VOGU-3710 file (C-alpha; in Angstrom, 3 decimals, decimal comma):
1> mtnvifyris> 116,523/143,695/55,831  117,476/147,342/55,481  119,400/148,275/52,328  122,121/150,842/52,833  123,309/153,239/50,112  126,340/155,503/50,460  126,800/158,510/48,173  130,224/160,131/47,978  130,062/163,728/46,794  132,320/166,733/46,396
11> galdsailla> 131,615/169,801/48,486  130,490/170,586/52,004  127,241/170,177/53,953  125,344/172,442/51,513  126,107/169,945/48,714  124,901/167,085/50,914  121,695/168,986/51,619  121,077/169,559/47,905  121,596/165,844/47,174  119,272/164,959/50,049
21> cqltekafkq> 116,614/167,186/48,485  117,065/165,550/45,083  116,869/162,039/46,590  113,805/163,077/48,575  112,085/164,296/45,378  112,877/160,992/43,655  111,515/158,967/46,591  108,390/161,175/46,845  107,657/160,525/43,157  107,826/156,798/44,017
31> nmsvlihtte> 105,292/157,292/46,831  107,854/156,564/49,537  107,844/158,143/52,987  111,102/159,938/53,773  112,725/160,938/57,039  115,712/163,257/56,812  117,631/162,896/60,055  119,933/165,741/61,106  122,163/166,540/64,052  120,671/169,870/65,054
41> eatseiidkk> 117,699/172,152/64,682  119,611/174,688/62,564  120,370/172,062/59,927  116,763/170,888/59,990  115,622/174,459/59,317  118,087/174,851/56,405  116,717/171,636/54,839  113,158/172,831/55,455  113,817/175,997/53,436  115,815/174,140/50,777
51> lwdfsatafl> 113,018/171,642/50,137  110,702/174,518/49,172  113,012/176,140/46,663  115,740/173,762/45,435  113,880/173,126/42,181  111,448/175,369/40,309  109,342/172,362/39,304  109,409/170,372/42,558  106,653/170,435/45,173  107,625/168,474/48,221
61> phqiegspvs> 105,186/168,936/51,125  107,097/168,281/54,313  107,206/169,049/57,998  109,851/169,437/60,702  109,430/167,003/63,605  106,846/168,127/66,096  104,328/168,766/63,368  101,783/166,139/62,290  103,400/163,306/60,405  103,644/163,861/56,661
71> tisishhsnp> 105,155/161,797/53,859  108,353/163,823/54,178  109,684/164,758/57,603  112,858/166,366/58,884  114,032/165,434/62,386  116,929/166,335/64,640  115,601/164,265/67,517  115,652/160,566/68,169  112,088/159,692/67,200  111,506/158,369/63,654
81> gdhddllinl> 107,731/158,538/63,961  105,770/156,299/61,586  108,270/156,432/58,782  109,669/153,178/57,421  110,555/153,596/53,748  113,618/155,857/53,449  115,969/157,345/56,010  118,415/159,953/54,749  120,919/160,211/57,576  122,640/163,609/57,612
91> sghstpdwfs> 123,554/163,236/61,281  127,256/163,826/61,686  127,440/161,812/64,893  126,103/158,303/64,553  123,616/155,975/63,007  120,301/156,197/64,859  119,468/153,058/66,831  116,156/152,756/64,975  117,632/152,773/61,424  116,656/149,119/60,854
101> qfkkvieivy> 112,921/149,949/60,784  113,530/151,487/57,355  113,626/149,699/54,039  116,492/151,946/52,845  119,059/154,116/54,562  121,101/156,678/52,659  124,401/158,020/54,030  125,965/160,997/52,290  129,743/161,409/52,512  131,039/164,912/51,769
111> deqqvtekkr> 134,346/166,742/51,968  134,749/167,180/55,682  137,338/165,010/57,418  135,253/164,227/60,526  132,241/163,331/58,377  134,334/161,064/56,163  135,789/159,287/59,196  132,358/158,806/60,807  130,878/157,492/57,531  133,745/155,033/57,131
121> arygfyqsrg> 132,992/153,743/60,613  129,282/153,463/59,696  130,155/151,532/56,574  132,069/149,050/58,730  129,167/148,948/61,221  126,652/148,049/58,490  129,042/145,612/56,778  129,874/143,754/59,997  126,152/143,176/60,604  125,516/141,859/57,112
131> ypiryhdltk> 123,429/144,719/55,697  123,401/144,937/51,888  125,470/148,006/50,948  125,786/149,956/47,695  128,264/152,749/47,102  127,950/155,508/44,513  130,927/157,842/43,949  129,469/161,006/42,462  132,856/162,762/42,569  134,020/161,012/39,421
141> tn> 133,357/162,791/36,141  132,588/160,899/32,975
//
């Protein structure tokens, strides 16, 4: 069964993109395939650029959908390809119908009212179907 992890962060979409890059790097180091799902081509292109330069020491070979499948892909369409390890869902609209083919799904909640409302609804969606859910609030300081 798919494990679902929610991350609550401070900031806007750019903060969510940075976290997605960090989580992608962590998964890549664990030899996991990653699909970052977005709502639109513009967001996919921003993530594409960010994956190349978010860290001076990271090397994350990746491709935007339409290119040959790689370990890390970015997609704003409805085809997950051959990926099945980790889905990072940055789509602001809904959970893709094919999310359950993944071992893990990550949902990032950031400071935008519509995003927060949609993610709350997704939490309820996953919970009502019995998916194991973890929640990490990264807005709290220690």
